[in-house]
C-alpha positions as CSV (number, residue, x, y, z in Angstrom):
1,M,124.7,124.8,105.2
2,I,123.4,123.9,108.0
3,I,124.8,124.5,111.6
4,S,124.0,121.7,114.0
5,G,125.9,122.1,117.4
6,G,128.1,124.2,115.7
7,E,128.9,121.9,113.3
8,N,128.7,122.7,109.6
9,V,126.9,120.2,107.5
10,Y,126.6,120.6,104.1
11,S,122.7,119.4,102.5
12,A,124.7,118.0,99.0
13,E,126.6,115.2,101.2
14,V,123.8,114.1,103.0
15,E,121.3,114.1,99.9
16,N,124.0,112.3,97.5
17,A,123.8,109.7,100.6
18,L,120.3,109.6,101.1
19,A,120.0,109.2,97.2
20,Q,122.1,106.1,97.4
21,H,118.7,104.7,98.2
22,P,117.3,102.1,96.1
23,S,113.8,103.6,97.1
24,V,114.3,107.5,96.9
25,A,113.6,109.4,93.8
26,Q,114.2,112.8,94.6
27,C,115.4,114.4,98.0
28,A,115.8,117.4,99.7
29,V,118.0,118.7,103.2
30,I,117.3,121.0,105.1
31,G,117.9,122.8,108.4
32,I,114.7,123.1,111.0
33,P,114.4,124.6,114.4
34,S,116.1,122.8,117.2
35,E,116.0,124.1,121.1
36,R,119.5,121.6,122.0
37,W,121.3,122.1,118.6
38,G,120.2,125.6,117.4
39,E,119.3,123.4,113.5
40,Q,118.7,120.1,113.4
41,V,119.1,118.0,109.7
42,H,115.9,117.2,107.9
43,A,115.4,115.2,104.7
44,V,112.2,115.8,102.6
45,V,111.9,112.1,100.3
46,V,110.2,111.1,97.8
47,M,109.7,107.5,96.9
48,K,110.4,105.6,93.7
49,S,107.0,104.5,91.9
50,G,106.0,101.1,94.0
51,A,109.5,101.4,96.4
52,S,108.7,101.8,100.1
53,A,111.3,102.3,102.9
54,T,110.6,104.3,106.7
55,P,112.1,107.2,107.7
56,E,114.6,104.9,110.2
57,E,115.9,102.8,107.6
58,L,116.6,106.2,105.7
59,M,118.3,107.1,108.2
60,E,120.4,104.1,109.1
61,H,121.8,104.1,105.5
62,C,122.9,107.7,105.9
63,K,124.6,106.4,108.9
64,A,126.5,103.5,107.1
65,L,128.0,106.2,104.2
66,I,128.3,109.5,106.4
67,A,129.3,110.7,110.0
68,G,126.6,110.6,112.4
69,Y,126.3,114.3,113.2
70,K,125.5,114.6,109.5
71,C,122.9,112.4,108.9
72,P,118.9,113.3,109.3
73,R,117.5,113.7,112.6
74,S,114.0,113.5,111.1
75,V,112.9,112.4,107.3
76,D,109.4,113.6,105.9
77,I,108.4,111.2,102.6
78,T,106.1,112.7,100.8
79,A,104.3,111.6,97.7
80,T,103.8,114.7,95.6
81,A,107.2,115.7,94.0
82,L,109.6,118.5,95.5
83,P,108.7,122.2,94.4
84,L,111.3,123.4,91.4
85,S,112.6,126.9,90.3
86,G,112.6,127.2,86.5
87,A,115.8,125.9,85.8
88,G,114.9,122.4,87.5
89,K,116.6,123.0,91.1
90,I,114.6,122.4,94.4
91,L,113.2,125.4,96.2
92,K,114.1,124.9,99.5
93,R,112.8,127.7,100.6
94,E,109.4,126.4,100.3
95,L,110.4,123.3,101.6
96,R,111.6,125.5,105.1
97,K,109.1,128.1,105.4
98,P,107.1,126.1,107.7
99,Y,109.4,125.2,109.3
100,W,110.7,128.6,110.2
101,E,107.4,130.5,110.0
102,N,107.7,133.5,112.8
103,R,111.4,132.2,113.7
104,E,114.4,133.6,113.1
105,R,117.0,132.0,111.6
106,R,121.1,132.2,112.1
107,V,121.7,130.9,109.2
108,S,120.4,132.4,105.8
């Protein structure tokens, strides 16, 4: 769960909205530090082969499906597959690590 500006945002809900975009092959939603909101919603997206979309396009897509405060404020599009556990689950702690290095998270 991401707590942004006092609002609870469940990453699975945002991931489900992103996954409905025809260009998205894989996605993960994490909370990253925000001076204003405590945490902000951030998406990491892998596109399908030959497909493309801009971060702005993906954020607008989410706004059509879920409440605005739940939508990603930033999106990283990567060509490499997201890190997976042995069980095939996305390792979000690995995605969060560079953003939270030397910072304290309020929510685990």
